C-alpha positions as CSV (number, residue, x, y, z in Angstrom):
1,M,68.7,137.7,63.1
2,L,72.2,135.9,64.1
3,D,74.3,136.8,60.9
4,D,77.7,135.5,61.0
5,L,78.2,135.5,65.0
6,P,79.3,132.1,66.7
7,L,76.0,130.3,68.2
8,S,76.7,127.7,70.5
9,P,74.3,124.4,71.2
10,E,72.5,125.9,74.1
11,L,71.4,128.8,72.5
12,V,69.8,127.2,69.5
13,L,67.8,125.3,71.9
14,V,66.3,128.5,73.3
15,S,66.3,130.9,70.4
16,P,63.2,131.4,68.7
17,P,61.9,128.7,66.0
18,Q,62.5,130.5,63.4
19,E,66.4,131.4,64.2
20,A,66.9,127.9,65.7
21,A,65.8,126.2,62.0
22,W,68.3,129.0,60.3
23,A,70.5,128.3,62.7
24,R,70.2,124.5,62.3
25,A,70.4,125.1,58.0
26,Q,73.8,126.3,59.0
27,L,75.0,123.2,59.7
28,P,77.8,121.6,57.6
29,D,76.5,118.1,56.8
30,A,77.5,115.0,59.0
31,P,80.4,112.9,58.0
32,P,79.1,109.7,57.3
33,P,80.0,107.2,60.4
34,P,82.9,105.0,60.5
35,P,82.7,101.6,59.1
36,P,82.1,99.4,61.9
37,T,85.3,97.3,63.0
38,P,85.1,93.2,62.5
39,R,84.9,91.6,66.2
40,S,87.5,89.3,67.1
41,N,86.6,85.6,68.2
42,L,88.3,84.2,70.9
43,N,88.5,80.2,71.0
44,R,87.6,78.7,74.4
45,G,91.1,78.4,75.6
46,E,91.8,82.4,75.2
47,I,88.9,83.2,77.2
48,A,89.4,80.4,79.6
49,A,93.1,82.6,80.3
50,V,91.5,85.8,80.4
51,Y,88.9,84.2,83.2
52,A,92.2,82.8,85.0
53,V,93.8,85.4,84.9
54,S,90.9,87.9,86.1
55,L,90.5,85.7,89.1
56,A,94.3,85.4,90.2
57,V,94.5,89.3,89.9
58,T,91.3,89.7,92.3
59,L,91.8,86.7,94.8
60,V,95.7,87.0,95.4
61,P,95.8,90.2,96.8
62,L,92.5,89.3,98.8
63,A,94.0,86.2,100.2
64,L,96.9,88.2,101.2
65,T,95.4,91.0,103.1
66,L,93.5,88.1,104.9
67,L,96.9,86.5,105.9
68,T,97.9,89.8,107.0
69,V,94.8,90.2,109.5
70,P,95.4,88.7,113.2
71,A,92.6,86.0,114.2
72,R,90.6,86.5,116.6
73,H,90.5,84.5,119.8
């Protein structure tokens, strides 16, 4: 048997069924999951502001890059 030696999860996966069952029985009970966090509800103005800032942060550098590229003639 595995006695009091530390055991990695990988070793439990490849151990014989009896030893794997023993190792799983030695695990402490899992802590309860944290309570769910409430979602923040954004109004339409706030969502529009997020979209506007996202577009500006994306399109302004693109426009500035395109202005610096010389036009082909």
